[in-house]
C-alpha positions as CSV (number, residue, x, y, z in Angstrom):
1,M,-3.3,18.4,-11.3
2,L,-3.4,14.6,-11.1
3,T,-1.3,12.4,-13.8
4,E,-2.4,10.1,-15.6
5,H,-1.0,7.4,-14.1
6,E,-2.7,8.5,-10.8
7,I,-6.0,9.2,-12.4
8,S,-6.1,6.0,-14.2
9,R,-5.4,4.1,-10.5
10,S,-8.0,6.1,-9.1
11,W,-10.3,5.2,-11.8
12,R,-9.7,1.3,-11.6
13,I,-9.9,1.7,-7.4
14,L,-13.5,3.6,-8.0
15,F,-15.5,0.9,-10.0
16,R,-13.9,-1.9,-8.3
17,E,-14.5,-0.7,-5.0
18,S,-17.8,0.6,-5.2
19,E,-21.1,0.1,-6.5
20,S,-22.0,1.6,-9.8
21,N,-24.4,4.9,-8.9
22,E,-24.7,8.7,-9.4
23,S,-22.0,9.3,-6.2
24,T,-20.1,7.2,-8.5
25,F,-20.5,8.8,-12.0
26,A,-19.7,12.2,-10.2
27,R,-16.5,11.1,-9.0
28,A,-15.3,9.5,-12.1
29,E,-16.7,13.0,-14.1
30,A,-14.3,14.6,-11.4
31,L,-11.2,12.7,-12.6
32,L,-11.7,12.9,-16.1
33,E,-12.2,16.8,-15.1
34,E,-8.4,16.4,-14.2
35,L,-7.2,15.6,-17.8
36,R,-6.6,17.8,-20.5
37,P,-9.0,17.8,-23.2
38,E,-7.0,16.1,-26.2
39,S,-5.6,13.2,-23.6
40,P,-6.2,10.1,-25.2
41,L,-6.9,8.6,-21.3
42,R,-9.5,10.9,-21.2
43,H,-11.5,10.4,-24.8
44,R,-11.3,6.6,-23.4
45,L,-12.3,6.7,-19.9
46,A,-15.0,9.2,-21.2
47,A,-16.6,6.6,-23.2
48,E,-16.1,3.4,-20.8
49,L,-17.8,6.2,-18.2
50,H,-20.8,6.6,-21.3
51,E,-21.0,2.5,-21.5
52,L,-20.9,2.0,-17.7
53,R,-23.9,4.1,-17.3
54,R,-25.8,3.1,-20.3
55,M,-25.2,-0.9,-18.7
56,R,-26.8,0.0,-15.7
57,T,-29.9,1.7,-17.2
58,Q,-30.5,-1.1,-19.4
59,K,-32.3,-3.8,-18.5
60,P,-31.5,-7.6,-18.6
61,A,-32.2,-9.1,-22.3
62,P,-34.6,-12.2,-21.6
63,R,-32.2,-15.5,-21.7
64,K,-32.8,-17.9,-24.6
65,Q,-33.5,-21.2,-23.7
66,L,-30.7,-24.0,-24.7
67,T,-31.8,-27.4,-26.1
68,R,-29.4,-30.8,-25.2
69,R,-27.3,-30.4,-28.0
70,G,-26.7,-26.4,-27.0
71,R,-28.1,-24.9,-29.6
72,L,-30.8,-22.0,-29.3
73,G,-34.1,-22.2,-30.5
74,S,-36.9,-25.2,-30.6
75,R,-35.9,-28.6,-30.5
76,Q,-35.1,-31.2,-33.3
77,A,-35.8,-34.9,-33.1
């Protein structure tokens, strides 16, 4: 069993050095399995993994056009 410090370090390396894909998510889940069910780190990393998966599947929102004054919407005279 890995320590929380080792898991935290491995987690950072995993998402820093590789592109987020199903293989990365599977390795992240394996790291989560190493933590105790009641571990605060497990809950935090599980929430982070959920967010990363959501971001990967979510389509980028269309960008809104800024006016010359830096405001959103139509130009004012």
